[in-house]
C-alpha positions, -999 to +999 in steps of 0.1 A: -392+192+533-366+194+560-377+162+575-369+144+542-333+155+546-330+139+580-349+106+577-335+094+610-357+119+629-392+106+639-422+126+628-432+134+664-397+147+672-396+168+641-430+183+650-416+191+685-386+209+669-408+228+646-430+239+675-399+249+695-386+271+667-420+287+661-423+293+698-388+310+699-397+331+669-430+342+685-412+350+718-387+372+700-416+391+683-436+394+715-407+404+738-407+441+729-445+442+734-441+426+768-415+452+778-438+480+767-467+465+787-445+458+818-431+494+818-465+509+815-474+495+849-442+505+867-440+532+893-414+560+892-392+542+917-398+508+901-409+495+936-441+480+923-469+480+897-497+505+894-526+516+872-519+553+881-499+557+848-531+550+828-551+574+849-526+602+844-524+595+806-562+596+803-564+629+823-534+647+809-533+634+774-569+643+764-573+611+744-611+608+745-617+633+717-588+619+698-601+583+700-636+596+689-620+613+659-599+584+649-629+560+652-651+582+631-624+588+604-614+551+603-650+539+600-658+564+573-628+556+552-634+519+557-670+521+546-661+541+515-633+517+506-655+486+510-683+501+489-660+514+461-637+484+461-667+460+459-682+478+429-649+483+411-637+447+420-669+432+408-667+451+375-632+439+369-640+404+378-672+399+359-676+425+331-659+420+298-650+454+283-622+468+262-592+479+282-601+458+313-566+445+317-552+480+313-575+493+340-564+465+363-527+472+355-533+509+364-550+499+396-521+477+406-496+505+396-511+528+423-499+503+449-462+512+442-468+550+445-462+563+481-489+584+495-463+610+505-454+615+468-489+627+461-493+650+491-488+683+472-515+677+445-538+663+471-532+693+494-540+716+464-572+697+456-583+698+492-575+735+495-594+743+463-624+725+477-621+743+510-616+709+528-584+717+547-590+715+585-622+694+580-630+657+584-631+656+546-593+661+545-589+631+567-614+608+548-614+616+511-577+612+502-578+575+511-615+568+503-605+544+475-575+521+474-560+499+447-553+471+472-590+469+481-601+468+445-576+441+437-585+421+468-622+421+460-616+413+424-595+383+433-621+370+457-650+375+433-632+353+408-633+325+432-671+326+435-689+303+409-706+324+383-734+298+382-748+313+414-751+347+398-766+332+367-793+314+388-801+347+406-803+365+372-828+339+359-850+347+389-851+383+378-824+398+400-805+428+386-767+432+387-768+452+419-792+428+435-769+399+426-740+417+440-758+427+472-777+395+479-755+368+465-719+378+460-712+400+490-726+376+516-702+350+501-674+375+501-674+380+539-638+368+545-625+394+519-647+421+533-635+415+568-599+414+556-604+447+538-621+462+569-592+452+592-565+464+569-582+497+562-594+504+598-560+496+614-542+516+587-563+547+593-561+543+631-523+542+629-521+571+603-502+601+615-494+617+581-528+630+571-538+647+603-503+662+606-504+677+571-540+685+564-553+697+598-542+721+625-574+724+645-571+708+680-606+694+678-596+673+648-567+655+665-565+618+660-549+593+684-516+592+667-513+630+667-523+631+703-497+604+711-470+624+693-479+655+713-480+635+745-445+622+737-432+657+733-446+667+767-434+636+787-402+627+769-384+615+800-413+596+816-411+562+801-439+547+822-464+573+810-452+570+774-456+532+774-490+535+791-501+559+763-488+535+736-508+506+752-539+528+754-539+536+717-529+501+707-555+481+726-585+488+703-567+476+671-554+445+689-589+436+701-602+442+666-576+420+650-581+393+675-619+392+668-614+391+630-582+371+626-600+339+615-618+358+587-586+376+578-566+345+573-594+330+552-597+361+531-559+363+524-557+325+516-587+325+493-579+357+473-546+341+461-563+311+443-568+328+410-550+354+389 
């Protein structure tokens, strides 16, 4: 569109300018991350680079148990969200029942309600069920999510219904159609939901801070917050700790980014 305003510019030159602008934008975004990474390798006297900061963080921060807790909680929440979102999304996409649009509107309405606004009733429910200071308090409050339901519903609408009808003619039940036909085709949406949910749970500080007090239930974000309180003036150690807890989600995102982009692009095709 901009090239049409400047017809004198050649197409190759315009592409070069676009690439330059995108590169500058990417550089501005990556600059803080580069500073964090560089600082994490610096020694106290800034005379050289060292891996000793990471060794100290691992030894003094007790991150192993926190990483195990965060991994378990994130995987459990992700599995529940994928299961429940797939079932609810498929029902909203394929079943015709009275009030279907109202149900969809209510699901979308939950997206504008901050989780912090619901913390008191959720805390009361968890306390009534004797789930405070348990893994259930970290998993159940976010086991279902309106975004996941809407995402799966949108993707299911892009799958030709003729494929499901053919499977039904072969004697497949609704659940068999969903499990053997629809879900394999919905891999981009499933990967997208997996990444969003896992990364969100990995980075969550609010739930473990409010619903747990036992040290053995610490997650990585809570361990990082406690580490920050102990080593406030040691920037090299703090940055090493930040890198340590960030690497897993960066690797996970790098592995699934192609499916993520495909899932986001496809789910916006139909309303």
